[in-house]
C-alpha positions as CSV (number, residue, x, y, z in Angstrom):
1,V,40.9,84.4,157.5
2,H,40.3,83.7,153.9
3,G,40.7,79.9,154.4
4,L,37.8,80.1,157.0
5,G,35.5,81.6,154.4
6,W,35.9,85.2,155.5
7,S,37.3,86.8,152.4
8,R,37.6,90.5,152.1
9,L,35.0,90.5,149.4
10,S,32.4,88.9,151.7
11,G,33.1,91.6,154.4
12,G,35.4,89.6,156.6
13,P,34.9,88.5,160.2
14,F,33.9,92.0,161.4
15,Y,31.0,92.1,158.9
16,E,29.8,88.8,160.2
17,A,30.1,89.9,163.8
18,R,28.1,93.0,163.1
19,Q,25.4,90.9,161.4
20,A,25.1,88.6,164.4
21,G,25.4,91.5,166.9
22,I,27.9,92.2,169.6
23,G,25.8,90.3,172.2
24,A,26.0,87.1,170.2
25,L,29.8,87.6,169.7
26,V,30.4,88.2,173.4
27,E,28.3,85.1,174.2
28,R,30.4,83.0,171.8
29,M,33.6,84.3,173.1
30,Q,32.6,83.6,176.7
31,R,32.0,79.9,175.7
32,W,35.2,79.7,173.8
33,S,37.2,81.3,176.6
34,R,36.3,78.4,178.9
35,E,38.6,76.3,176.7
36,D,41.2,78.9,175.8
37,P,41.8,82.2,177.6
38,V,42.9,83.8,174.3
39,F,39.1,84.3,173.7
40,D,38.5,86.4,176.9
41,V,36.1,89.2,175.9
42,P,38.0,92.4,175.6
43,P,36.9,95.5,177.5
44,L,35.8,97.3,174.4
45,L,33.3,94.6,173.4
46,R,31.9,94.5,176.9
47,A,31.5,98.3,176.9
48,A,30.0,98.2,173.4
49,L,27.4,95.7,174.7
50,E,26.5,98.1,177.5
51,S,26.2,100.9,174.8
52,G,23.6,99.0,172.8
53,D,26.1,97.2,170.4
54,D,27.8,100.5,169.5
55,I,31.6,100.3,169.7
56,D,31.9,104.0,168.8
57,A,29.6,105.0,171.6
58,A,31.6,102.9,174.0
59,L,34.8,104.7,173.0
60,R,33.1,108.1,173.4
61,R,31.8,107.2,176.8
62,G,35.3,106.2,177.9
63,K,34.1,102.8,179.1
64,A,37.0,101.0,177.4
65,G,39.8,102.7,179.3
66,A,42.1,99.7,178.8
67,V,41.6,99.9,175.0
68,R,44.2,101.9,173.1
69,T,43.4,103.1,169.6
70,G,45.9,104.4,167.1
């Protein structure tokens, strides 16, 4: 992660994803997944997109049943 320019001090990849928005992240992942299925968009991100880019709201609504936390 650090080698790609995402050091902890800069906020890391999650900070950049939040800045771009979940919609942009999902769009990128869909393009990437055409070449490698490891980039399939996880249910939590799809649910967050439906919840207005809010991962916490997606978890509260139970839209990400396949996602386990903790």
